[in-house]
N, C-alpha and C positions, 0 to 999 in steps of 0.2 A: 459594703462594696457591691457595685450592680456589675452581673456579667455583662460582656461586651459579646456580641456575636461577631465572629469572624466572616467575611465574606471572601469567596474565592471564585475566580475567572472561570470558565471553562477552557481546559488545554486541548487542543488539536492539532498534531502535529502538520496535518495538510496544509493549517494557516502558514506557517513558515517556510513550506517547499515552494519558493520563488522562482528559481531559475533551473534551467537545467542541470548547472553544475551544482545545485543543493540537491537535485533529485538525485541525480545520478551520483555523489557521494552518500547520499542517507541509503541509497540502495546496496551500494557497494558495501558500507560498513554492517549493514542487516544481514548480509550475505556471508559475511566474514566470521559471523556468530555462530555460524553450522546450524542453525536453529530453524528448521523449515515453517515452525508457525510465526515466528517473528518476520521471516522474510514475508510470509502472507500479507501479514498486518502491513508492512512497510508498503507492499504493493498497492494494499486500498489505500492508504495514507495519501499514497501517489494518484491514485485513481480518484479519490477525492477531490485532491487540489487541483486535478485537470479538467473533470467533469466526468462523473460516475455514467449519466445518461448517455454522453458522446460515447464513450468507452464502449457501453451496451451495445448501442447500434453497429461501431466497428467492430466488434468480435461476434456478434450475431447470438450472444447471451442476454439474458435480462438483466435489469439491473437489479432485482430483488436478487438474483442466482451469482451475482458479481457479490454484491454484500457479503452473503452468505459464505462462499469460496473464499473470499478475503479476509475473513473475519479472524483467523487464526486457530478457529475452532471447527472451519471447513475442512473439506478433502477434497479439493480440487486435482481432476487429472494433471498429469504434466502437460497435456496439451491446452487445457484450460489456460495453465500458466504460462505456457509460452505464448499463445495469443494475446494474454493480457500485455505480457511484456513487449510484443512486437506492437500492439496499437499504441503502446505507448511512448514507441519510440527505441526500444531496447531490445540487444538480444543476450541470450542465456549462453555464457561459454563456460568450458571447463577448463582448468590447466591443473597442474601436478601439486597436491601438498607439498 
């Protein structure tokens, strides 16, 4: 019996964030998990869906700096996260748990 090689397509969440509603729902769901690394990755997904180069220009940060900060292993300041959220058209709010 011959082995059959399986082929898998590359998956990227950014490919599926097509509308503002999709993006808002995705960010909200990730924020509810209370996992800062997950939220940073989600912001990175949204940034890639929107255009990382434009986001870099809007925030005054480098494109590579944004990739690193939003990788989930980066350690961006709150100011950076806030700048990115604002440039993407979102605001960060706090509510009672």
